[in-house]
Every structure is written in structure tokens, then in C-alpha cells.
N, C-alpha and C positions, 0 to 999 in steps of 0.2 A: 768484345762483347759476351754476353752470357746465352746460352742457348736456351736456358730454362726461363722461359719469358712468356707473358700471355700476347699471342700474335694476334695482330688486327685480321680481321676477316680480310680477303681480297676483297678490293673495289670498296670498304669502308675506311674512311680517315678523319683525325681530327680536323675540326673547320679549319685552323690555319695552313694545313699542308695544302698546296696546290698540286692536285694530282694530274693536272692536264700536262705538267713539265715533266720530263724526267728529274730523277735523280740519282745522282753516283751511286750512293750507297743502295738504292733500290735497283740500279742497272747490275750492280754484282750481286746483289742476291738473286735476282732473275738468271743468271748465268751463272749460279751456284745451286739452283732449283729450289729456291727459298719461297716463301709464301707473301712475302710482305711488298708485294709492287702493285702496279696498276699499267693500265693499259699502254701508257706513253713509254715506260721503262721496256715492257715486253717488247715493244716496236723497235726500240734499240737494239736490244739483243739477237732480234731477227732479221734486221738489217746486216748485222756483224757475221748471222750464221750463213750469210746467201755470199758473202764475201770469203769467211773464213768460217767453215763448217764445225772444224775444231774448237770453236770460241770458247765451249764448257770446259776443254783441257787447258787451255789457256789458263782461265780464272785458276782451276782447279791448282795447276803448278804455282799460281801466286801465292793463294793460301795455305799451301804445304810449305812454301819457302817461309812465308809468317812463322807458321809453326816452328819449322827445325832452327830460324834463326832465334828466336826466342827461347827454346831448348837449349840452345848454346850459351845463349846469355844468362840465364838464370842457372845454368850448370858448369861448364867448364868457364866461363867467365866469373862466376859468381855474385852477377847484379840482382839487387833485390828490389830497385826500383825502375820502373817502366813509364814513359811518357809518350802513349799513343796517339799520333796525332791521325785525324781522319779514321777514326776507330771503325766507321761503318756497322750496319747492323749485324744483330746475333747469327751468328753461325754453329756449326759444328764443333769447332776449338777455335777459341779465344784466345788471347793475350793472356787474359789472368788465368785462364784454366791452364794453358801450357806451361806458364811461368810458376804457379801455385802448385803442381803436380810436382814440383821439383824441389819449390821452397814455399812451403805453405803461407810464410811472415813475407812474400813478395808482395808489394804496394804497387798497383795500375792506376794511373789517373788515364783515363779517356777523353778526348779532344774533338770535338765537330761541332758545327753548326748546321748541318740538316733536322729542319723540324722533325722527320719522321724519326732518326737516330736519336735526337735529345729527347723523345717521349720513352723510347727504349730505355735510354741511358738515366733516367731517372728511374725506372721501375728496378734497375739490378742495383741501383744504391742499397735497397732494402733486403738482399739477400748475401752480400759478401761485405764484410767489415773492413777489406783490405783493398777494395775497388773503389775508385770515383769517378766522378763525370764532370767536366767542365765545357759549356755550351759555347766555346770560343771559336774565333775563325784561325785557322792553323796558318792561312798566307799573312796573316800580323804578330809575327813573333814575340810582340812585347805585350800583345794583349795576352796570349797565351802564359807566358812567362810570369807576368804581373795578376793572373788569376790568381784570386783567394784558394781556391779550391787545389791550384799547382801549389803555391806556396805554402799552405799550410800543409799538404800529405807527402811531399817530396823534399828531400834535405839535399839542397845544391853544394854542400859542403863533402857531400860522399857521393861515388860514382852513380851516375843513371844512365839506362839504355833510353835513347829517342828513336821511336820508329815513325818512319816518313813513308810508308808502303802503301804504294799504288797512290798517290797524294798529288805529288808535284806533277805529275804528265796532264793533269787537269787544271792547270794553272797556266794561263797562255801568256803571262808577264806582260800585259797590260795595265797592270797596276804600278804603284808606285817602285815596289822592289822586285828583282830577278829572282829568278828561282836561286841563282849561286848566293844573291845578297839575303835571302830568306836562309837559306842554311846556315849562312855564315853568322849569322846572329844567335841563330839557336846553338851553333858550337861554340861559341864565345861565349855562351853562358853555363856550359855544363863543364863540370870540374873535372880533373886530371883522370884517366882512369874509367872515363864514360865511355861509352860504345854509342855509335849511331848504325841502325838499319836502315836501308833504302830500298826500295824497288821502283821500275819506272818501264814504262812502254819503249820498246828498243829498236831503232832503226839502224841494222848491222850493215848496211853499206855493202851489200853483196846480193846476190841472186833472189832473198828473201826482201830486199828493199822494196820491192813490186807490192808483197803484201801489206808490209809496214805501212805503206803511204794509202793502200785501199782501205786498210783498216782505221786509218786515222783521218781517210774522208768520210765514212761514215760516222764515226765519234763526232767530227766537227760538223756535219749537215744533215745531224740527227735531233729528235728532240731533247738529248742531252748537251750539244753544243760544246763538247770539250775533249781532249784526249789525243796530245802531242807525243809522235814517237821521234826520239831525239837519239842521237849518235852516244857511241862510247864517250868521246870527247869532252859531250856537253854534261853526258850524266857525271863521269867521276870529276866534272869542276863544282860539283854541288856537296863536293867530301873533303873543302879544305884543311889541309893540314894532319888527317887523320892518317893515321897507319892501317891499312887494308887487311883484313882476315884473311889468310889463304882461303879461298884462291884468285880473291879480288873478285871484281865487277866481272860476274858469269850469269849465263842463264839460268833463272830460278830453279828450272829443273835439276839443273847441275849443280847448284849450290849446297855439298854435302849430303847426298840422296840417303836415302835409307836403306838401300840396296843396289844390287848393279843394274842397269839401262839394257834392258833386253829385246827392245823394241825401239826400230829408228825413230828419232824425233818428226814430228809434223811439224809444215812451216812454221804456224802461230807460234809453237813451242820456242821457237828461235827468235823470238819477237817482244819478249820480255824478260827483264834482267834483274839482277838483287847484287847486293853489296853490303858488308857488314866491316866498319873502322873504329878502331878507338883512337881517343884524344890522349896522346901522349903526356 
């Protein structure tokens, strides 16, 4: 999303936005130091901070992974079409900015059905003619793939980058499809040579699992009500048939970092992972 937007005043919102309930997009906005959030969103972050004081670093690591993955895809991989599912609210460096810095002709279709995000998404249409917004439900792949904004602006005969970053850990699999089935439908629709980037809350199944479970408990029992920490095996199952780009599934902070790691990682940084794969 675009950083150049007319920000809502904290506490004000269009009438159709229920500010009594936390929103995934607004909780991330809060953790990143943004202004588009309300008391319910801030309550979630404050509760998380009590069990994981470094929640801000956790969120920044995730955002930095997005930027590095998009730079790789738009640069080294030569991808010029992006389908960004669960795009969230505008922040400092967004998918279209990272991609278009390397390729000004790169097209980005953002997908999100959060009312707060939809309001911002419509605004960005006016200022970037290579960026588009589809108000669809990312957990219903056919709805997304058949959306006229998607079909009109992405060419499914050429490689596309699908981004599922920080999305599926908020899906509890109580719907008709599992996370694996959701991803399988998206991957089946992508042409050969396409890429998928995915990030997810992580249960490392070691001494850090206790923190993962505590953070998960806060997410699930807060006004947000979602946020599942899954294992390496569960997350990799969401990338069926893809050739993983080196180094495979790894901590977000360690996926092609911009420089050497000078400080030891804090526990929360070891509880979020990212992966990029290519469809043969």
C-alpha cells in the first residue's frame, strides 16, 4: 500500500467500520507505530508487549522480509506482476513501492476485505496507474482469482508473484478449506515460472515454543481472536510442488538480510518465518 495517503484521525472512522473489534490490519499498523488504529487494536498490542516486549521488532522483521522478498522478485527473478493478498494498511515501504523502484512498469494488485483497508485501497488507485485494489476475501481463492480487478490487470499466461505475507496464521481452518487447500488453489492457477512468498507465525518446537504459545494465547483471546503459531512441517505443506529459493523456510530476519547480524536475536524474532518458492 501507499504511504502517501490521507490518514484518518485516531478515533475517527467511516460508519461501516466497527472500531470496537480489533482488525488484523490495524493491529499490525499499531505495532509498526502507525496512526490508523483504535483502542481495541492497541489493547491487542499492549497485551502482546506484556508477554513479548520485543513485539515491535517481531513486526518490523516481518515487514523487512516483505521488502527484501519483493526486491528479489522484481529484480533477480524478473517478475513484473504481483498479487498481494491481505495487503494491510499503508506503511513506510509497500509492495508496489519496493517493486516499482526496480521496475517502474511492475503491476501490483492488492487484495483485502478489511473495511479500513478498503477505504485506503480506493484512495491509492488515484495516484498510481500500475497499482490496483480488489476488495475480496483471500481465504476464498476462486473469489480472488475471478475478481475482475485481478483478471483485468494480471496476465495469467506470464509469471506472477503471489504474496501471502502474514495472512494464513489468522485463518483458523474452521472454514470449508484448510490453509494447504487454499494455497493449492492459488498455486494451481499460477503459470509456470511464477513465485510464491509466504510468511507465518512459527512454533520452533524448542525452548522458544513456550513464548510462541504465550503469544498465540494472547492473539486468540484478545479482541483480535486469531493468530496461530504453526510448525515448520505445517508451514511447508502450504507450498506444495514449489522449488524453494535458498535458504528455504527460515526466520524472517535471516532471509537474505541486508547486512551481517551484529546482535543476538531476541526470542520473538525466532517465532516468525518466511519462504519463497518457484513454480516449475
